[in-house]
C-alpha positions in Angstrom: 106.6 69.8 78.2 102.9 69.8 78.7 101.6 69.9 82.3 98.7 68.7 83.8 96.7 70.1 86.9 94.3 68.5 88.9 92.0 69.8 91.4 89.5 68.6 94.2 87.3 71.0 95.9 84.2 70.2 97.8 81.9 72.7 99.4 80.1 72.1 102.6 77.2 74.4 103.5 74.5 74.3 106.1 72.0 77.4 105.3 68.8 78.3 107.1 66.6 81.2 106.5 68.3 84.3 107.1 67.1 86.1 110.1 65.9 89.8 109.2 67.7 92.5 111.0 66.3 95.7 111.1 68.2 98.8 113.0 67.6 102.1 112.6 71.2 103.4 113.3 73.6 102.7 111.2 75.5 99.3 111.6 79.0 98.8 110.4 79.4 96.1 108.0 83.1 94.5 107.0 86.0 96.0 108.0 88.3 99.0 107.4 88.2 101.6 104.6 91.0 100.3 102.6 89.7 96.7 102.6 86.1 98.2 101.7 84.3 100.1 99.0 81.9 103.1 98.5 78.5 103.3 97.2 76.9 106.4 96.2 74.3 108.1 93.8 71.6 110.3 93.3 67.7 110.1 93.5 65.5 112.0 91.4 62.0 111.8 90.2 60.4 111.5 86.9 61.2 115.1 86.1 64.9 114.8 87.1 64.5 117.0 90.3 66.2 115.7 93.3 64.2 113.7 95.8 65.0 115.2 99.6 65.1 112.9 102.7 64.1 109.6 100.7 65.4 106.3 102.9 67.9 104.5 101.2 68.7 101.0 103.0 72.1 98.6 101.7 71.7 95.1 103.1 74.5 92.8 102.7 72.6 89.7 101.3 75.7 87.3 102.9 75.6 88.6 106.6 72.0 90.2 106.8 73.6 93.6 108.3 72.6 96.7 106.8 73.2 100.4 106.8 70.6 103.3 106.1 70.5 106.7 105.6 68.5 109.7 103.9 69.4 111.7 100.8 70.5 115.4 101.2 69.0 118.3 99.6 70.3 117.6 96.3 69.3 114.1 96.4 72.7 112.4 97.1 73.6 109.7 99.2 76.8 107.8 100.1 77.8 104.8 102.3 81.4 105.0 103.0 83.5 102.3 104.1 80.8 99.7 103.1 81.9 96.1 103.0 83.0 94.1 100.1 80.4 91.7 99.1 76.6 91.7 97.3 73.9 94.0 98.4 70.6 94.6 98.0 69.8 98.5 98.1 66.3 99.8 98.8 65.2 103.4 98.4 61.8 104.5 99.5 59.6 107.8 100.3 56.2 108.4 101.1 54.1 109.4 97.5 56.8 107.1 95.7 56.8 103.5 94.7 59.7 101.3 96.5 62.9 100.4 94.4 64.9 97.8 95.3 68.0 96.6 93.4 69.2 93.4 94.0 72.8 91.9 93.6 74.6 95.1 93.7 78.1 94.1 94.0 80.8 96.2 95.9 84.3 95.6 95.0 87.1 96.6 97.5 88.9 100.2 96.9 86.2 100.8 94.3 83.3 103.3 94.2 80.3 102.0 92.9 77.6 104.3 91.5 73.8 103.7 91.7 71.2 106.3 90.9 67.4 105.9 91.2 64.6 107.5 89.5 61.3 107.3 91.5 57.9 106.8 90.0 55.1 108.3 91.9 53.3 105.5 93.8 52.1 103.6 96.8 55.2 103.5 98.9 54.1 99.7 99.4 54.4 98.9 95.8 57.6 97.4 95.1 59.5 97.5 91.8 62.6 95.1 91.6 65.6 95.5 89.4 68.4 92.6 89.0 71.7 93.6 89.0 74.3 91.0 88.7 77.5 92.8 87.6 79.8 95.4 89.4 79.0 99.0 88.6 81.2 100.9 86.0 83.9 102.9 88.2 82.9 106.9 87.8 84.2 108.4 91.0 87.5 107.1 91.6 90.6 108.8 90.0 93.0 106.0 90.5 93.6 103.5 87.4 93.4 99.8 88.5 91.2 96.4 88.6 89.7 94.2 90.9 90.5 90.3 91.2 87.3 89.2 92.4 86.4 86.3 94.6 85.1 83.9 91.8 88.9 84.7 89.9 90.6 84.2 93.3 88.9 80.9 94.3 88.4 79.2 90.7 91.2 80.1 88.5 94.0 77.7 88.7 97.5 79.0 90.0 100.7 77.1 89.5 101.9 77.5 93.4 98.9 79.3 94.2 100.5 82.6 94.7 97.9 85.2 94.8 100.0 88.2 93.4 100.1 85.9 89.9 96.9 86.8 89.3 97.5 90.5 89.0 99.0 89.3 86.0 95.5 89.7 84.4 96.0 93.3 84.6 97.5 95.0 81.5 101.0 96.0 81.7 101.8 93.8 84.7 104.6 91.3 84.4 106.7 88.7 86.8 110.0 90.0 87.7 112.8 87.7 88.0 113.5 86.5 91.9 116.9 86.4 93.1 118.6 86.4 96.9 118.6 84.1 99.8 115.7 86.4 101.3 113.5 85.6 98.4 112.1 82.2 99.1 112.5 79.7 96.2 108.9 79.2 94.5 110.0 76.5 92.1 107.1 75.3 89.9 105.7 78.9 90.1 104.8 81.4 92.5 105.8 85.3 92.9 106.5 87.7 95.5 106.7 90.6 93.5 105.2 92.4 90.4 105.8 95.1 87.9 102.8 97.2 86.7 103.0 99.8 84.5 106.5 100.2 84.1 107.2 100.3 87.8 110.1 98.7 89.5 108.9 95.6 91.5 110.2 97.2 94.8 107.7 100.2 94.9 104.7 98.2 95.2 102.8 98.6 98.4 101.1 95.3 99.4 98.5 95.7 102.1 96.2 93.2 104.0 93.0 94.6 105.4 94.9 98.3 105.4 98.1 97.0 107.0 101.4 96.7 105.1 102.7 93.3 103.8 105.9 94.4 102.6 109.4 93.4 103.5 110.9 96.6 104.0 114.6 94.8 103.5 114.1 94.5 100.1 110.3 96.0 99.4 108.6 93.0 98.0 105.8 91.0 99.5 106.9 88.8 102.6 103.8 86.7 103.3 101.6 85.0 100.5 98.0 84.6 102.4 96.3 81.4 101.5 94.0 81.9 98.6 91.1 80.4 100.5 91.5 83.2 102.7 91.2 86.2 100.4 87.6 87.7 99.4 89.4 89.9 96.6 91.9 92.3 96.2 92.6 95.3 93.8 95.6 96.5 92.0 95.7 100.6 91.7 98.5 100.9 88.7 99.1 104.7 89.3 97.5 108.0 90.3 96.0 107.0 93.7 95.0 109.2 96.2 96.6 110.9 99.2 95.3 108.5 101.6 98.4 106.2 100.0 101.9 106.5 100.7 105.1 104.7 101.7 105.7 103.6 97.8 105.6 105.1 94.7 104.4 102.0 92.3 101.4 100.1 92.4 98.9 99.6 95.6 97.7 96.2 96.2 94.7 96.2 98.5 93.6 92.3 99.7 90.5 92.0 101.5 90.2 88.6 103.6 87.0 86.7 103.7 85.0 86.8 106.9 81.8 84.6 108.1 78.1 84.8 107.1 74.5 83.8 108.7 75.1 80.7 107.5 77.9 77.9 108.4 80.1 77.2 104.9 82.8 74.7 104.6 85.0 73.6 102.0 88.0 71.3 101.4 90.3 71.0 98.5 93.3 69.6 97.2 95.8 70.6 94.1 97.8 68.5 93.0 100.6 67.8 90.5 102.4 64.8 89.5 104.9 63.3 87.1 102.6 60.6 86.1 100.6 63.2 84.5 102.7 65.2 82.9 104.4 64.8 79.3 107.7 64.5 78.4 109.8 67.5 77.3 110.1 67.1 73.4 113.8 67.5 73.6 114.2 65.4 76.0 115.8 62.0 74.1 117.5 60.6 77.2 114.5 59.2 79.2 111.1 58.3 78.1 109.4 60.0 81.1 109.6 63.4 82.6 111.6 63.9 85.9 110.1 63.0 89.2 107.7 65.9 90.8 105.0 65.8 93.2 103.2 68.7 94.4 100.1 68.0 96.9 98.6 71.4 98.2 95.3 70.6 100.3 93.5 72.3 103.0 90.0 73.4 103.8 87.9 76.5 105.1 84.8 76.8 107.4 83.2 79.9 108.4 79.8 81.4 109.9 78.4 82.7 113.1 80.0 82.2 116.5 78.1 79.6 118.5 79.3 79.6 122.4 77.7 76.8 124.3 75.5 78.4 127.4 76.1 77.2 131.0 73.2 76.7 133.3 69.6 76.9 133.4 67.0 78.4 131.3 67.5 79.8 127.7 68.8 78.1 124.6 71.4 75.7 124.6 74.0 78.1 122.7 74.4 81.5 122.2 74.0 82.7 118.6 76.6 85.4 116.7 74.4 85.1 113.7 73.7 89.1 113.5 76.7 90.2 115.8 80.0 88.1 115.5 81.3 86.0 112.6 84.3 83.8 111.9 86.4 82.3 108.9 89.3 79.8 109.5 91.5 78.5 106.9 94.3 75.8 107.3 96.8 75.0 104.1 99.6 72.6 103.7 101.8 72.1 100.7 104.4 69.2 100.1 106.7 69.5 97.2 109.3 67.0 95.6 111.0 68.1 92.7 114.1 66.3 91.0 116.3 68.7 89.7 118.2 67.4 86.3 122.1 67.2 86.8 124.4 66.9 84.0 128.0 67.6 85.0 131.6 66.9 84.0 133.4 64.7 86.9 136.7 63.2 87.7 137.5 59.8 85.8 138.7 57.1 88.1 142.2 57.5 86.7 142.5 61.2 87.6 140.8 60.3 91.2 143.7 57.8 91.3 146.0 60.6 90.5 145.3 62.7 93.6 148.1 63.3 96.1 146.9 66.4 97.8 145.4 65.1 101.4 142.8 67.9 101.0 141.5 67.2 97.7 141.5 63.5 98.4 139.3 64.2 101.0 137.0 66.3 98.9 136.6 64.2 96.0 134.7 61.8 97.9 131.6 63.9 98.0 131.9 63.9 94.1 130.1 61.0 92.6 131.8 58.8 90.1 130.8 59.1 86.4 127.8 56.9 85.1 128.0 58.0 81.4 130.5 59.1 79.1 129.8 61.6 76.2 130.8 61.3 72.9 134.4 62.8 73.3 135.0 60.3 76.1 134.7 62.9 78.8 133.6 61.6 82.1 130.1 62.6 83.4 127.6 62.3 86.1 124.1 62.1 84.8 121.4 62.3 88.0 119.4 64.4 89.8 119.0 66.6 93.4 115.7 67.1 95.2 114.1 70.4 95.8 111.6 70.3 98.5 109.1 72.6 100.3 107.1 71.8 103.3 104.8 74.9 104.1 101.9 74.8 106.8 99.6 77.7 107.5 96.3 78.7 109.0 94.4 82.1 109.4 91.6 83.1 111.3 89.2 86.0 110.9 87.2 87.4 113.4 84.5 90.2 113.0 82.2 91.3 116.1 79.8 94.3 115.9 80.2 95.5 119.5 77.0 97.9 119.0 75.2 99.6 116.4 78.1 102.2 115.7 80.9 100.1 116.7 82.7 97.1 114.8 85.7 95.1 115.6 87.7 93.1 112.9 90.5 90.8 113.4 92.7 88.6 111.4 95.8 86.4 112.2 97.8 84.3 109.9 100.8 81.9 110.6 103.1 80.3 108.4 105.7 77.6 109.0 107.9 76.7 105.9 111.1 74.6 105.3 112.2 74.8 101.7 115.6 73.2 100.3 117.2 74.4 96.8 120.2 72.0 95.8 121.5 74.1 93.2 122.0 77.6 94.7 124.8 79.5 93.6 125.6 76.9 89.9 126.2 73.7 92.2 126.3 70.9 90.0 126.9 68.1 92.3 124.3 66.6 94.3 124.3 67.0 98.3 125.0 70.6 98.3 122.8 73.7 98.4 120.5 75.4 101.0 117.9 74.7 103.5 115.8 77.4 104.4 113.6 77.8 107.7 110.9 80.7 107.3 108.2 81.7 110.1 105.8 84.4 109.2 103.0 86.2 111.2 100.5 89.0 110.5 98.1 90.4 112.9 95.3 93.1 111.7 93.0 94.7 114.1 90.6 96.9 112.9 87.9 99.4 114.8 85.3 101.2 112.9 82.9 103.7 114.8 80.3 105.8 113.4 79.3 109.0 114.7 76.9 109.9 112.2 76.3 108.9 108.7 78.6 111.6 107.9 81.3 111.1 110.2 83.3 107.7 110.2 86.3 106.6 111.8 88.5 103.6 111.3 91.7 103.0 113.5 94.1 100.3 112.6 96.9 98.1 114.3 99.1 95.8 112.6 101.7 93.5 113.5 103.9 91.6 110.7 106.9 89.3 111.7 109.2 87.0 109.5 111.9 84.7 110.8 114.3 83.4 108.4 117.2 81.4 108.5 119.3 79.8 105.6 122.1 77.3 106.2 123.8 74.5 104.1 122.2 71.3 103.3 125.3 69.8 104.0 126.8 70.6 107.5 130.7 70.2 108.0 133.3 72.4 109.6 135.8 72.5 106.7 138.6 72.3 109.2 137.9 68.7 109.8 139.0 67.9 106.2 142.0 70.3 106.7 140.6 73.4 105.1 142.0 76.7 106.5 139.4 79.5 105.7 140.0 81.4 109.0 136.4 80.6 110.4 136.6 78.3 113.4 132.9 77.4 113.6 132.1 77.5 109.9 129.2 74.9 109.1 129.9 74.5 105.5 132.3 74.0 102.6 133.4 76.8 100.8 132.0 77.5 97.2 134.7 75.4 95.2 134.4 76.7 91.3 136.4 74.6 88.8 136.8 76.3 85.3 135.5 74.2 82.7 134.5 71.6 85.3 132.2 71.5 88.3 131.3 73.6 91.1 130.2 72.1 94.6 130.6 72.7 98.4 129.0 75.9 99.9 126.9 77.8 99.2 128.8 80.9 100.4 127.7 83.6 102.2 125.8 81.2 104.8 124.6 80.7 107.4 122.4 83.7 107.5 119.2 84.8 109.1 117.0 87.7 110.4 114.0 88.0 112.5 112.0 91.4 111.4 109.1 93.0 113.0 106.6 95.9 111.8 104.3 97.6 114.0 101.8 99.6 112.3 99.1 102.2 114.1 96.7 104.1 111.5 93.8 106.2 111.7 91.4 107.4 108.9 88.3 109.9 109.6 85.8 110.1 106.6 83.4 113.1 106.6 81.1 113.7 104.1 79.7 117.2 104.1 77.6 118.0 101.1 79.4 117.4 97.7 82.5 116.6 99.6 83.9 113.6 100.7 86.8 114.3 103.2 89.2 111.9 104.4 91.9 112.9 107.0 94.7 110.4 108.4 98.2 109.4 109.7 100.3 106.3 110.1 103.1 105.6 112.2 105.3 102.5 111.2 108.5 101.3 113.0 110.6 98.2 111.7 112.9 96.3 113.6 115.4 94.1 111.5 117.9 91.8 113.4 120.4 90.0 110.9 123.4 87.8 110.8 125.4 86.9 107.7 128.1 84.4 107.6 130.6 83.0 105.2 132.6 80.0 104.1 134.4 81.9 101.3 134.9 81.0 97.7 137.8 79.1 96.0 138.4 79.2 92.5 140.6 76.6 90.3 141.5 77.6 86.6 141.0 73.7 85.4 140.3 70.3 86.4 144.0 69.6 86.4 144.7 72.2 88.8 141.8 71.3 91.2 143.4 67.5 91.1 147.0 68.8 92.2 145.4 71.3 95.0 146.5 74.7 93.2 143.7 77.5 93.1 144.1 80.9 91.7 142.0 82.7 94.1 140.2 83.2 97.1 137.6 85.3 98.8 135.9 85.6 102.1 134.2 88.1 104.7 135.3 87.6 108.0 134.1 89.5 111.1 131.0 90.1 113.2 128.5 90.9 110.4 125.6 91.3 112.8 123.0 94.0 112.6 120.0 95.6 114.9 118.1 97.9 112.9 115.7 100.4 113.9 113.4 102.2 111.3 110.7 104.8 111.8 108.3 106.2 109.3 105.4 108.9 110.1 102.8 109.8 107.2 99.7 112.2 107.2 97.2 113.1 104.6 94.1 115.2 103.8 91.9 114.3 100.7 88.8 116.1 99.2 86.7 114.3 96.9 84.5 116.9 95.7 81.2 115.8 93.4 81.2 119.2 91.3 78.4 117.7 88.9 76.7 114.4 89.3 78.6 113.4 86.4 82.1 115.0 87.2 84.2 114.4 90.2 87.2 116.4 91.4 90.0 115.0 93.6 92.4 117.2 95.7 94.8 116.0 98.2 97.9 116.5 100.0 100.1 114.1 101.8 103.6 114.2 103.8 105.8 111.1 104.6 108.8 111.3 106.9 111.1 108.1 106.7 113.8 108.6 109.3 117.1 107.1 108.5 117.4 103.8 110.1 119.5 103.3 113.4 121.8 100.4 114.4 122.0 99.9 118.1 125.8 98.9 118.0 126.9 101.5 115.6 127.8 98.8 113.1 126.8 100.8 109.8 130.0 101.6 108.2 129.7 104.2 105.2 132.4 105.9 102.4 133.4 109.7 102.8 134.4 110.9 99.4 135.5 114.3 101.1 138.1 112.6 103.2 138.4 109.1 101.1 137.7 107.3 104.5 135.4 105.1 106.5 133.0 106.3 108.9 131.1 104.4 111.7 127.7 105.5 112.0 126.6 106.6 115.5 130.5 107.6 116.3 131.9 109.5 113.7 128.5 110.8 112.3 124.7 110.5 113.3 123.2 108.7 110.2 124.0 106.6 107.3 122.3 109.4 105.2 120.3 112.5 105.9 116.5 111.9 106.7 114.7 113.9 103.9 112.2 116.3 106.0 110.7 117.8 102.6 108.4 114.9 101.2 105.5 117.1 100.3 103.0 115.3 97.8 100.2 116.8 96.3 97.7 115.1 94.7 94.8 116.1 92.1 92.6 114.4 89.6 89.2 114.2 88.1 86.8 111.1 86.9 84.4 112.3 84.3 81.3 110.6 82.9 81.0 112.8 79.6 77.6 110.8 78.6 75.9 110.7 82.1 74.9 107.3 81.1 77.1 105.6 83.6 78.9 103.5 81.0 82.0 105.9 80.4 84.6 107.0 82.4 87.3 109.7 81.7 90.2 109.7 84.1 93.3 111.9 84.8 95.5 113.1 87.7 98.9 113.8 88.6 101.0 113.4 91.6 104.3 113.6 93.4 105.1 110.1 95.4 107.7 109.3 97.8 109.4 105.9 98.0 110.3 104.2 101.6 113.9 103.1 101.2 115.2 99.6 101.6 117.1 98.5 104.4 119.3 96.4 102.3 120.9 99.8 101.2 122.4 100.2 104.8 122.8 96.6 106.0 125.2 95.7 103.5 127.5 98.2 105.1 128.4 95.9 107.8 130.6 94.0 105.3 132.7 97.0 105.6 136.2 97.2 107.5 136.9 97.7 110.3 133.8 95.6 111.5 134.5 93.0 108.8 137.7 92.1 106.5 136.5 91.4 103.1 139.2 89.6 101.4 140.0 88.7 98.0 143.2 87.1 97.0 144.6 86.0 93.4 147.8 83.9 93.2 148.9 80.4 94.2 146.3 79.3 97.1 146.3 75.7 98.7 143.3 75.0 100.8 145.2 73.8 104.0 146.6 77.6 104.2 144.0 79.7 102.0 143.3 82.3 104.9 147.0 82.5 105.6 148.5 83.5 102.1 145.7 86.0 102.0 146.4 87.7 105.2 150.2 87.5 104.5 149.3 89.5 101.3 148.1 92.2 103.3 144.5 91.7 101.9 142.8 92.0 105.6 
């Protein structure tokens, strides 16, 4: 089936002449180290001798904010933690003509090299050079690729999940998604990524230097609107000691900030079955199944303008040179009809049912509307899958002073999704509904002590609230079904071999409320040829979850279903609730040593401590193979597994420009990496006895006494 996408995008701009901002002291531009870049180079004269104390100025052409410094005794300069964006770089020294390079692109997490060769002349003489592309990566040992702003904003995506753009990088594939805790992305979109042969649960997702990982299963737990993303970088491997938590790729997302001018846009991406072609193999219908998706929103950003009250002065306080904002709002409305073609009961079979419970159940089974070539009764129809998502973000950046900058980002998402065919359900009216609420807060404060000493402090708050329950809510006891759960809100999952499946889904309701809090600090110190980084990170994760169950009943045939004779029944009874806390610490030191102008050597060391999770009510149950017994964590033993205190991680590598022309880079590295354990590994132990009672019974079962027979068999 061919698919047609349509896009409507309108941009609004209010542009005025940019105000010049001349500041002798360095001004911080943009945000954190991890969501920023680095610009460095060497300045020489025509005899290739180092030019000492040359003034170098890098001005962000979008915000007008600049930073200045002087070259050292070797003619070397370096702007650390420089904002993502486009720059005008100027170098000047008395006795030499001034050189200006326009359109120098700084990308997130990358090190750009810009060398100058000054010519003897008057300082008032300006030589301008145009540069419209990002410079070759020559100093960064990590192997990765930046997905720039143009790619993020202009490439159409089926579902507009930013991580799908990671598939543009060689060696990246999308893994399958399974499980209740991964929201359905029917029609496109992903919450995980396989890169360079690494598992999808080993990727470290970050936004403005703060983790975006769901610690339950280590996948992405929030998809920021594309309109709020400036760009992002994926490092496939061999990253520096600055990064821990995961052993796979690093995904660094930098958010968009406002500029000196007011900019706005609104857009709509839509798909509709009226624009789709019929599947070539679909002979039963002349048109494709109904499908409608509308994903629309807008964004506005610029300087903060605050009305002034009282007499005198301008009517508004302008933050053109100090305070900027960027706001986005996006709404998704999706309706998709899922094709159903299933065997059902004939009218004669329905009439022959005598079991009172089955007679009540067949009222939920549609009558046949089609007979196949063998005369078997079938139901051909559809069930509706829906997705309603509303989300908004706000980005505020404020230059407190020439040496201090504060950046904040907040995102909110409210989602309701339904999946009608969960667990193989073939009868309409069942499936599950998932309610999700996500909040992200990042705060970054950057302080410049001197051009050679810069510190960045980070705070992060990441919360996800999630509930899944049956679409069809009904206490099965009202139909005479006895599954041993008095307050069940759904039917058991009913599976009929050679027939159809309906009811359930089992393992519902379930939900969780997770909170991750991050405190981190990174200090960057430049001394001669050495670029040193020191830092640490503290993370605490709270997981409050519950899981119910309505059980699963299996019938060996349609005839057995009509007679009410099941042959197996399974359910997990008990209080499956967990309140988990897990704490992690990390610290590192990293030295990037420019041994030669064309050779950079990296040496780093990292230590991570991931403490074993704790449950406030001692609800973890683990198996002790030595005694062949079940142990209750917190009472019989202290922790579910031993915390590893020996996570020592050396990192070493180099980057080499063999031809000294800035066009070729050779990189190699070695490192040891430690993985953050998923809490799923221990939360599932709450289903073990004695806190829970897993029942699985094979034999003669009737729905009105399923739990009675299973318990009598001694399987509780």
